[in-house]
N, C-alpha and C positions, 0 to 999 in steps of 0.2 A: 353272577350278578344279575343277569336276565331273570333269574327266578325271584329274586328279591323285587325286581322292578314289577314283575307280574303281580306278586302278592301286594305290593304297595298300590298298584293299580286297583285292585280288588277292594282294597280296604279304604279306598277314597270316597269322598262324597258324591261322586259322578252316578248317573243312574246306572243301573245294572248293565244294560246293553252297551253304553259307552265304556264302562269300566272292563267289561269283558272283551270288547274289541282292543282297547289299550293293552290289555294285559296280553292278548294273543300276538298283537304287533311287536310288543317289547320281547316276548319270547322267541319269535321269528327272527327279529334283529339280533338277538344275542347269539342265537345259533349260527346265524350267517356270519357274524364276527368271529367265533370260534372256529368255523370251516376256513375262514380266510387266513387266520393266523396258523391253523394247523398245517395248511398247504404251503405257507410261506417257506422257502428253502433256508436251510442252516447257513450261518455264515461262519468262515473260518478266518479268525483275526488273529494275526501274528505280530507281536509287539516285540521288536528288535532294538538294538542299542541305537541304530541309525535312522530307521524308518518304521512305519506301521504300514502292515497290508491287510487289506480285506479281500478275501477270496482270490489272492494273488496280485491284486492291484495296488499300487502305492496310494495312500490317501494323505490329505493334509489337514491340519487343523484338528487333530484327534484330540478328544478329550474324554474323560471319565468322570462320573460324579456317583459316590455311593449315597443313595438316598434311603436311609433305613436298611430294609432288606432288599432293596433293588440296587441294580447297578444300571446306570444310564450312560451309553457311550455315543458321543456324537461326532461326525467328521465331514469332511467335504471330499467327494469322490472325484474322479478324474476330470469330470466335466464341471466341477465346481458346484454341484447340487449339494445341499446340506442333507445329511442323513442321520436319523436318530434310532436307536434301538435300545430298549430296556428288557432286562431278564433279572430272574431270580438266581444268584450264584449257588443256591443251595442245589441247583440240577449238576452241578459239577461236583467230582469227588474231592475230598477234602485237600488232597496234595495238589489239585488242579486249582482250586480256590487260593490256597496259599501261593501258588506260582503266578496266578493273575494279579494278586495284590502286590507281590514284589516286581513283577515286570511293569506294573503301572506306576509304582514309586520310582522306577529308573527312568520312565519315559517322561515323567512329569516331576522334575526337581524343583526345589523350592525357588521363587522369584528372587532375583538380586535385589538387594535394599535400593531405593532410589537415592538420587544424590541429595545431600544436605547442604543448604547454603551456609556460608561460613561468614 
């Protein structure tokens, strides 16, 4: 994405010196983000019938949303801080993706219907 941002900067209507500076800044920032994400530790998410654990710690308010090709998981850790992670499930083997979908269906049952006034 940073390469596309750099190309867009070079093709914009700015003077050459400004467009070049902006393209370099976009590339450096993109590489910085890649390094930060690369160094981020992997998470071990365990979805059991009674609780969800992230890296061995129980979490609350665990939720998962499938947004096109992305999986977005959010939860509250032991201190109450909101945490959100997004990833491509294609990085998992096919059987692990299926297990993930089935575990999340068990963890997030359908809502009970609301009361109806009579």
